[in-house]
C-alpha positions as CSV (number, residue, x, y, z in Angstrom):
1,M,-4.7,-18.4,52.5
2,A,-3.9,-18.5,48.8
3,T,-2.9,-15.2,47.3
4,T,-3.2,-14.2,43.7
5,T,-0.9,-12.0,41.7
6,K,-1.9,-9.7,38.9
7,A,-1.7,-11.4,35.5
8,A,1.3,-10.1,33.6
9,A,0.3,-8.3,30.4
10,P,0.9,-10.5,27.4
11,A,3.6,-9.6,25.0
12,K,2.2,-7.8,22.0
13,K,2.9,-9.8,18.8
14,S,3.9,-8.2,15.6
15,S,0.8,-7.9,13.4
16,G,2.2,-6.3,10.3
17,F,2.0,-2.6,9.6
18,G,1.3,-0.8,12.9
19,G,1.0,2.7,11.6
20,V,3.2,5.8,11.6
21,K,3.9,7.1,15.1
22,D,5.5,10.4,14.1
23,A,2.5,12.0,12.2
24,W,4.3,15.3,12.2
25,I,6.6,14.0,9.6
26,I,3.7,13.3,7.3
27,M,2.3,16.8,8.0
28,A,5.7,18.4,7.3
29,I,6.0,16.7,3.9
30,C,2.4,17.6,3.1
31,C,3.2,21.2,4.0
32,V,6.1,21.3,1.5
33,I,4.0,19.7,-1.2
34,A,1.1,22.0,-0.6
35,Y,3.1,25.2,-0.9
36,C,5.0,23.9,-3.9
37,F,1.6,23.2,-5.5
38,Y,0.4,26.6,-4.5
39,F,3.3,28.6,-5.8
40,F,4.3,26.6,-8.9
41,V,1.1,25.0,-10.1
42,L,-1.7,27.3,-8.9
43,G,0.6,30.4,-9.3
44,N,1.8,29.4,-12.8
45,P,1.9,32.6,-14.9
46,D,0.0,30.7,-17.6
47,N,-3.1,30.9,-15.4
48,F,-3.2,34.7,-15.4
49,V,-3.9,37.5,-17.8
50,G,-0.6,38.8,-19.2
51,G,1.3,36.1,-17.4
52,D,1.3,38.1,-14.1
53,P,0.2,36.2,-11.0
54,K,-0.5,39.5,-9.3
55,G,-3.2,40.2,-11.9
56,H,-6.5,38.6,-12.8
57,P,-6.8,34.9,-13.5
58,L,-7.8,33.9,-17.0
59,P,-11.6,33.7,-17.5
60,G,-12.7,30.3,-16.3
61,N,-9.3,29.3,-15.0
62,L,-9.9,27.6,-11.7
63,M,-6.3,27.2,-10.7
64,G,-5.7,30.9,-11.0
65,T,-8.8,31.7,-9.1
66,V,-7.8,29.4,-6.2
67,Y,-4.3,31.0,-6.2
68,K,-6.0,34.4,-5.6
69,G,-7.2,33.0,-2.2
70,G,-3.9,33.9,-0.7
71,V,-1.2,32.1,1.3
72,V,-3.9,30.7,3.7
73,V,-4.8,28.4,0.8
74,G,-1.4,26.7,1.4
75,V,-2.3,26.0,5.0
76,I,-5.7,24.6,4.0
77,L,-4.1,22.4,1.3
78,T,-1.6,21.2,4.0
79,L,-4.5,20.1,6.2
80,L,-6.3,18.5,3.3
81,L,-3.3,16.5,2.2
82,S,-2.5,15.5,5.8
83,V,-6.1,14.2,6.2
84,I,-5.8,12.1,3.0
85,C,-2.4,10.8,3.9
86,L,-3.4,9.9,7.5
87,G,-6.5,8.3,6.1
88,V,-4.4,6.0,3.8
89,E,-2.1,5.3,6.8
90,R,-5.1,4.3,9.0
91,F,-6.5,2.2,6.2
92,F,-3.4,0.0,6.0
93,A,-2.9,0.0,9.8
94,L,-6.5,-1.2,10.5
95,K,-6.4,-3.6,7.6
96,S,-3.4,-5.3,9.3
97,A,-5.1,-5.1,12.7
98,F,-8.2,-6.8,11.4
99,G,-6.2,-9.8,10.2
100,T,-6.3,-12.0,7.2
101,M,-9.9,-13.4,7.6
102,N,-13.3,-11.8,7.6
103,L,-13.9,-10.5,11.1
104,A,-17.5,-11.8,11.4
105,K,-16.4,-15.2,10.1
106,F,-13.5,-15.5,12.4
107,T,-15.6,-14.5,15.4
108,A,-18.2,-17.1,14.6
109,Q,-15.6,-19.9,14.0
110,V,-13.6,-19.1,17.1
111,K,-16.7,-18.9,19.3
112,A,-17.9,-22.3,18.0
113,A,-14.5,-23.8,18.6
114,I,-14.4,-22.5,22.2
115,K,-17.9,-23.6,23.0
116,A,-17.0,-27.1,21.7
117,G,-13.9,-27.1,23.9
118,K,-11.6,-27.2,20.9
119,F,-9.1,-24.7,22.2
120,D,-6.2,-25.9,20.0
121,E,-8.4,-25.3,17.0
122,A,-9.3,-21.8,18.3
123,Q,-5.6,-21.1,18.6
124,L,-4.9,-22.3,15.0
125,L,-7.6,-19.9,13.9
126,C,-5.8,-17.1,15.7
127,N,-2.5,-18.1,14.1
128,K,-4.2,-17.9,10.7
129,M,-6.1,-14.7,11.4
130,K,-3.1,-12.7,12.8
131,G,-3.6,-9.0,13.7
132,S,-4.9,-7.3,16.8
133,V,-8.0,-9.5,17.1
134,A,-6.0,-12.7,17.0
135,N,-3.5,-11.2,19.6
136,V,-6.3,-10.5,22.1
137,V,-8.1,-13.9,21.6
138,S,-4.7,-15.7,21.9
139,A,-4.1,-13.9,25.2
140,S,-7.5,-14.9,26.5
141,L,-7.0,-18.6,25.5
142,A,-3.5,-18.6,27.2
143,A,-5.2,-17.3,30.4
144,Y,-7.8,-20.1,30.1
145,K,-5.2,-22.8,29.8
146,D,-3.2,-21.2,32.7
147,V,-6.2,-21.3,35.1
148,E,-7.1,-24.8,34.1
149,T,-3.9,-26.1,35.8
150,N,-4.1,-23.7,38.7
151,H,-5.7,-25.5,41.7
152,T,-5.1,-22.7,44.3
153,M,-7.6,-20.2,42.9
154,K,-11.3,-20.3,43.3
155,K,-13.6,-20.4,40.2
156,A,-14.6,-16.8,40.4
157,Q,-10.9,-15.8,40.6
158,K,-10.1,-17.9,37.5
159,I,-12.9,-16.3,35.5
160,A,-11.8,-12.9,36.7
161,K,-8.2,-13.7,35.6
162,I,-9.4,-14.7,32.1
163,Q,-11.4,-11.5,31.8
164,Q,-8.4,-9.5,33.1
165,A,-6.1,-11.0,30.5
166,H,-8.6,-10.2,27.8
167,E,-8.9,-6.6,28.9
168,E,-5.1,-6.1,29.2
169,A,-4.5,-7.5,25.8
170,T,-7.2,-5.2,24.4
171,Q,-5.7,-2.2,26.0
172,L,-2.3,-3.1,24.5
173,E,-3.9,-3.0,21.0
174,M,-6.0,0.1,21.3
175,P,-3.2,2.7,21.0
176,T,-2.3,1.1,17.6
177,L,-5.9,1.2,16.5
178,Q,-6.6,4.8,17.5
179,M,-3.2,6.2,16.5
180,N,-3.4,9.5,14.5
181,L,-7.2,9.6,14.8
182,P,-7.1,12.5,17.3
183,I,-5.1,14.5,14.7
184,I,-7.8,13.9,12.1
185,A,-10.4,14.9,14.6
186,T,-8.5,18.1,15.3
187,I,-8.3,18.9,11.6
188,V,-12.1,18.8,11.4
189,T,-12.1,22.0,13.5
190,L,-8.9,23.4,12.1
191,G,-10.2,23.3,8.5
192,T,-13.2,25.3,9.4
193,L,-11.3,27.8,11.6
194,T,-8.6,28.3,9.0
195,A,-11.2,28.8,6.3
196,L,-12.9,31.5,8.5
197,F,-9.5,33.1,9.0
198,G,-8.9,33.3,5.3
199,T,-12.4,34.5,4.7
200,V,-12.0,37.3,7.2
201,L,-8.7,38.4,5.5
202,G,-10.4,38.4,2.1
203,M,-13.2,40.6,3.4
204,I,-10.8,43.0,5.0
205,G,-9.1,43.3,1.6
206,S,-12.5,44.0,0.0
207,F,-13.5,46.7,2.5
208,Q,-10.1,48.3,2.1
209,A,-10.7,48.5,-1.6
210,L,-14.1,50.0,-1.0
211,S,-12.7,52.7,1.3
212,A,-9.6,53.5,-0.9
213,G,-9.8,57.0,-2.4
214,G,-13.5,57.4,-1.8
215,G,-14.4,54.8,-4.4
216,A,-14.1,51.1,-5.1
217,D,-11.0,49.6,-6.8
218,S,-12.7,46.9,-8.8
219,A,-9.6,44.7,-9.1
220,A,-8.8,44.9,-5.4
221,L,-12.5,44.4,-4.5
222,S,-12.8,41.2,-6.7
223,A,-9.5,39.9,-5.4
224,G,-10.7,40.3,-1.8
225,I,-14.0,38.6,-2.5
226,S,-12.2,35.8,-4.4
227,E,-9.8,35.3,-1.4
228,A,-12.8,35.0,1.0
229,L,-14.8,32.6,-1.1
230,V,-11.8,30.4,-2.1
231,N,-10.8,29.9,1.5
232,T,-14.3,29.2,2.6
233,A,-14.8,26.5,-0.1
234,S,-11.4,24.8,0.5
235,G,-11.8,24.9,4.3
236,I,-15.2,23.3,4.0
237,L,-13.9,20.6,1.7
238,T,-11.0,19.8,4.1
239,S,-13.4,19.5,7.1
240,W,-15.7,17.4,5.0
241,F,-12.9,14.9,4.2
242,A,-11.8,14.9,7.9
243,V,-15.2,14.2,9.2
244,V,-15.9,11.3,6.8
245,I,-12.5,9.7,7.4
246,Y,-12.7,10.1,11.2
247,N,-16.2,8.6,11.4
248,Y,-15.3,5.8,9.0
249,F,-12.3,4.5,11.0
250,T,-14.0,5.1,14.3
251,N,-16.9,2.9,13.2
252,K,-14.4,0.2,12.1
253,I,-12.7,0.3,15.5
254,D,-16.0,0.0,17.2
255,K,-16.9,-3.1,15.2
256,L,-13.5,-4.6,16.1
257,T,-13.9,-3.9,19.9
258,Y,-17.5,-5.3,19.8
259,A,-16.1,-8.5,18.3
260,L,-13.4,-8.7,20.9
261,D,-15.9,-8.2,23.7
262,E,-18.1,-10.9,22.3
263,V,-15.3,-13.5,22.1
264,G,-13.9,-12.5,25.5
265,Y,-17.4,-13.0,27.0
266,T,-17.6,-16.4,25.3
267,I,-14.3,-17.6,26.7
268,A,-15.2,-16.6,30.3
269,T,-18.7,-18.1,30.0
270,T,-17.3,-21.3,28.5
271,Y,-15.0,-21.7,31.5
272,D,-17.9,-21.1,33.9
273,V,-20.1,-23.7,32.1
274,N,-17.3,-26.3,31.8
275,H,-16.4,-26.1,35.5
276,T,-19.8,-26.2,37.2
277,D,-18.3,-28.6,39.8
278,E,-15.9,-25.9,41.1
279,V,-16.6,-23.5,43.9
């Protein structure tokens, strides 16, 4: 009785920029930049009455107003810069993964070549396309050619092997595609929670000013309210950016996986149609 062995996972080819694996380095750099911006730009004495950052910001001076939000602003700025930098990193990583041709055009052309039995032409398209899509399709084509010369396996086993090669190649590419997206998804929540934390601190300062000496210290009261509102606004902005970036790249990955599934199904179906005489 013939036995079948599990298809070896195809070696992953280099497809250009694969992303930054150590995202904490990006976040650490963003943290340094954020606090330098907070202390030296927002906290510039020119933004405040009398040149004193501990005093009131100049009327209409937005930078001084944001500075009065407190050190929590630095944390939120770190998150905001991290989201933007990781978004840029994902853009170039996915651009490389998608390859050099339009995805819809490549999918249509490679499907047409496969249905016509022109597998060498399909492979040439993959070589031209490059990227994650081409890697997966190349692995499926290699499996197709392998089972063509295998006379010990049944037809159903051959089709299953083609599908298995496609799935394994897809799984090899998915970590690169989804890298750092969980961090962006986490910042969606962290931005809101950090904003809430800063808002609470600001309100505490406001209530302390109200209770001090039986009357309200207007300077301390306004500083507390400013701190609360600045943190709320900056936290919402950070979460807004994170949601948009996360959903944008998730949608692009979904389109890519749908295209891969479509091509994989075409390859398996083509083998089935071209070998109707097999059992």
